C-alpha positions, -999 to +999 in steps of 0.1 A: +182-648-259+194-683-266+219-679-237+194-668-211+189-702-195+227-706-192+230-671-176+202-679-151+220-711-142+252-692-137+234-666-115+219-694-094+253-710-090+267-677-077+238-673-054+243-707-039+280-700-035+273-668-016+246-685+005+270-714+014+301-693+021+291-656+020+296-648+057+333-652+065+332-685+047+301-697+065+266-704+052+241-675+053+215-700+065+237-710+094+243-673+103+205-667+102+199-697+124+226-686+148+210-651+149+176-667+156+191-687+185+205-655+200+172-636+195+154-665+212+174-662+244+172-624+242+134-627+242+137-653+270+155-626+289+124-604+288+101-632+299+125-641+328+125-604+339+088-602+337+078-634+356+107-646+377+118-612+388+082-603+398+082-633+421+115-623+436+103-587+440+073-599+461+095-621+482+121-595+491+094-569+498+080-593+525+113-596+543+118-574+574+151-559+562+157-536+532+192-546+521+179-576+501+156-553+481+186-531+472+207-562+464+180-575+441+177-541+423+215-540+420+219-574+404+188-572+382+207-559+351+237-582+354+214-612+357+195-601+326+228-599+308+234-636+315+208-645+289+227-624+263+258-645+272+238-678+269+224-666+235+259-658+222+273-691+235+247-713+218+248-692+186+285-696+183+283-733+193+259-739+164+282-722+139+311-744+151+337-719+141+373-728+135+407-712+132+410-675+140+372-671+141+370-697+169+397-679+189+379-645+185+345-660+194+360-676+225+376-643+236+343-625+231+324-650+251+350-650+279+350-611+279+312-611+282+313-635+312+340-613+329+320-582+323+289-598+338+308-610+369+325-577+376+293-557+368+275-577+394+302-573+420+304-535+413+266-531+417+264-553+448+289-532+467+264-505+475+237-527+492+265-548+509+279-515+523+246-511+541+255-541+562+287-523+573+269-494+588+277-508+622+313-496+615+300-460+618+308-463+655+344-464+644+343-448+610+321-419+598+295-423+571+316-402+548+346-425+553+325-456+545+313-438+513+349-432+504+358-469+510+328-481+489+337-457+461+374-468+461+363-504+461+341-498+431+369-482+411+391-511+422+366-536+408+364-516+375+402-517+372+405-554+379+377-561+355+394-541+327+427-559+334+409-593+332+393-584+298+427-572+285+444-604+297+417-625+279+427-608+246+464-614+253+472-579+262+499-579+290+488-556+318+521-554+337+539-533+310+508-510+308+509-505+346+547-497+344+541-472+316+513-456+336+536-454+365+561-433+345+532-413+330+518-408+365+550-391+377+547-366+349+510-361+356+516-358+393+539-328+387+511-310+370+483-323+393+496-313+427+464-295+435+444-326+429+466-346+454+465-318+479+427-318+477+426-356+481+448-354+512+427-325+525+396-346+521+412-375+540+422-351+568+386-338+570+373-374+574+400-385+598+396-354+620+358-356+617+356-318+612+321-321+598+297-346+583+270-346+557+241-325+570+262-303+592+258-265+591+293-250+587+308-215+583+342-208+566+349-171+569+351-155+535+343-187+517+309-202+524+282-208+550+256-235+545+248-272+548+273-300+538+257-323+512+287-343+498+324-348+507+341-358+475+377-368+466+385-334+453+359-310+467+330-307+491+296-295+481+280-270+505+245-258+498+240-222+510+208-211+527+196-196+494+198-232+480+228-224+457+254-252+457+290-242+463+319-266+455+348-259+478+382-275+473+391-298+502+424-282+507+408-249+515+385-266+541+413-285+557+435-254+561+409-228+570+391-223+603+358-240+600+329-233+625+306-263+628+274-250+642+258-285+642+283-296+669+272-270+694+262-284+728+239-255+735+230-223+717+237-189+732+215-158+736+235-127+744+215-094+747+220-060+762+186-045+772+186-007+776+160+008+799+153+045+805+174+065+830+143+074+849+140+038+860+143+036+898+165+012+918+136-009+928+124-012+893+158-023+881+160-050+907+124-062+899+133-064+862+165-083+869+150-107+893+120-116+872+140-122+840+164-144+859+136-163+876+120-169+842+152-182+826+158-206+856+123-220+856+118-224+818+129-259+808+141-248+774+169-227+789+200-243+803+204-239+841+235-223+857+248-257+868+254-267+831+261-234+814+266-197+823+234-178+831+237-141+839+211-113+843+230-082+856+229-044+855+259-040+832+266-004+824+254+032+822+252+038+785+250+070+766+212+070+767+202+040+787+209+018+817+221-015+802+210-049+815+232-079+804+212-111+795+235-141+789+220-176+786+219-208+766+191-229+751+191-267+750+181-268+714+206-259+687+181-261+658+179-226+643+141-225+639+134-237+675+161-213+688+144-184+670+110-193+686+126-193+720+142-159+714+109-145+704+092-160+734+119-145+756+116-111+739+078-110+747+085-119+783+112-092+787+089-066+773+061-077+796+084-076+826+099-041+818+065-026+811+050-043+842+077-027+863+064+007+852+093+018+831+102+016+794+130+008+769+154+035+761+163+045+726+194+064+713+190+101+719+213+132+718+210+166+735+224+197+717+233+228+737+238+261+719+259+287+738+255+315+714+233+320+683+252+332+652+245+368+641+216+373+617+198+341+627+161+343+634+150+343+670+137+309+683+099+308+686+083+298+719+046+290+717+023+311+739+012+298+772+038+289+798+015+276+824+007+310+839-017+321+812+006+346+795+028+345+765+065+351+767+093+355+742+126+338+745+154+363+749+178+366+721+212+353+729+239+380+728 
């Protein structure tokens, strides 16, 4: 017990030693103050976002264009990150590090600045690309998307190389090593490059664009939603997405229904054989007059229009109806087909005839032995019953 004061004094001495040099040789108090400086700027970041950004938000919303709204939204996070950099800078400046710690701290600060710069450039590419939409007269929207995506990956690569260079890592040997590695990878990734080249050919040839309705026999039919570097996403009409490799789309025959100038209606209308010559002419002339007068159908000067007696079928006289509609939209085209069907039915029935349906006549030359005799109902128009003779 007599040594207790001396032991406490020793404990206090150790505590002061830890306090003064316990964090990599620096005072714990200085470290706490540096942490407080960083937290101050971190909190200032929230206040800046809340007040300054709200003013900027109101300002960009009042402008007539929309690209500045997108630019502000894209740069918001990188600008907030600037306060983190400022906090790190003043905290490290207060610590006044030396030696290896100073070098590491300097590299960390430089890396954060590089990250903020390339982060901002990467995010700004999307709203800036909206200003290049005038190039769609020369390039398609999909090609612009590819260019923007490529530029973003380029910014990421340059940013990573910059950070590595800050830390003294030589980028050139890495690139050379990746080149040798890339040769080996290319041998096993031929399909990837084939799909990439296929995607480029699709964009250059302008086979289809986003929103187009396409048909690839045996593969897919639906609406194009995205043309990627490796595959194209086509959403079927049952809303199921299908990812088709670009190579398959570039090599196969693709029907692009969205590029139709007009949309065709091709019918064969069968009327009964009892239809007279005058009735046939009346039906033909009225249908043709309706198609010529209706503004929704394309006139014969722009596209073929035929209404002709086409053939004597097995159970009907066939009338060929061949015409085109101005609209290529499927829903509107279906409405016009329905309207035309109503009109054709009205014309045929108004002419005093009807539509034929498939029928077949069966002639029996001789009944097999032992078969029951056919029954003929009584009354043949003369008031007496008769029985059909049995065939011998």
